[in-house]
N, C-alpha and C positions, 0 to 999 in steps of 0.2 A: 738859461743861465741868468741868475738874479744877482745884482750888485746892490749893496746898500751901505750907508754910512761912508766911511773913508773909501770903500770899494767903488763908489760912484766915479771917483777920479780915474780908477783903473778901467772902468767901463768906457769912459770917454777916450782913453788912450787905445783901447782895443776895438773901438767902433768900426773903423775901416776894415780891419782884418775879419771881424765877424760878418760885416756886410758883404765882403768879397766871397764868403763861403755860404751866402744865402740866408743868414740869420736876420731876422726882422726885429726892430726895436719895438717893444711894447711898454706901456705905462700902467700896470695894474694897480699900483699903490703909490701914493705920494712918497717921495724920498727914496724910491727904488728905481733902478734901471734894469729892465729885463729884456733879454734877447731870446727869441724862439725861432725854431726852424720847423716848418711843416714836414711831417713824416706820414707817408700813406699807410694804410692798413694792408695787411697780408691778404693773400687770395682767400683765406678762410675767414676773413673779416676780423681777425685778431690782430694783435700788435705785430708789426714787422720788426722782429728783434734784430735782424741783421742790419736793417736801416737805422735803428736806434743805436746800435754799436758804432756804425759809421759816423753818426752825428756826435757821439761821445768822443770818438777819436779826433774829429774836427775841432771840438772844443778844447781837448787836450793840446792839440797842435797850436791853437791860438794862444792858450795860456803859456805853453812852453816857449813859443816865439817871443812873446812879450817878456817873459822871465829872462830869457837869454839877453835881450837888448837891455833890460834893466841891470843885469849883472855886468854887462860890458860897460855901462855908464858908471858902475861902482855904487849904485843906489839899490839896495835890496828891499826897500819898503814895498815894492810892487809884488813881492813874493808872499806877503802876509795872507792875502785871501786864498791863494792856492794852497799854502801850507795849512791854513785853517780847514779848508774843505777836505784835503787829503788826510788830515788828522782826525776827522770825524769818525765816531764809532760805526757810522753807516757807510763809510767810503767804499768798502769792499762788498757790501751787501747787494746781492742780486734780487731785484724786486720781482714778485710774481705778477705775471701779466694776466689780466682778466678779459674775458670775451665781452663783446658788445651784445646787448639784447635789443631786439626790435621794439619791444614794448616799453623800454625804459626801466627805471627802478621804481619799485613800489615803496611808499613811505607811510608808516602808520603814525598818526599824531595822537599823543596822549594829552588829554585835557584834565586839568585839576577837577577832581570830583568824579571822574570816570571810573 
């Protein structure tokens, strides 16, 4: 889960709830707060889709809990990030999982003049 801009304040308010559920704070980019949770691979070395769904539900619970407390306080500004994410055209899209390869990915470099 990545928070940026005004969402960084929301990340700070959700930090304890995320940590209780095993999410670890990361700092991949300046100005952003990111939380990640390790998910193991399935027995066939592919993505464990059931585990990913569980993590998604945990994130939804954290966002819903925070939203409920914000609504109880009468300040709905904390809902902006959740509403933005749920309103995305990609919100309901299931992503295709790709298998892992032992050899890694091959990359061809094209140089000017080739």
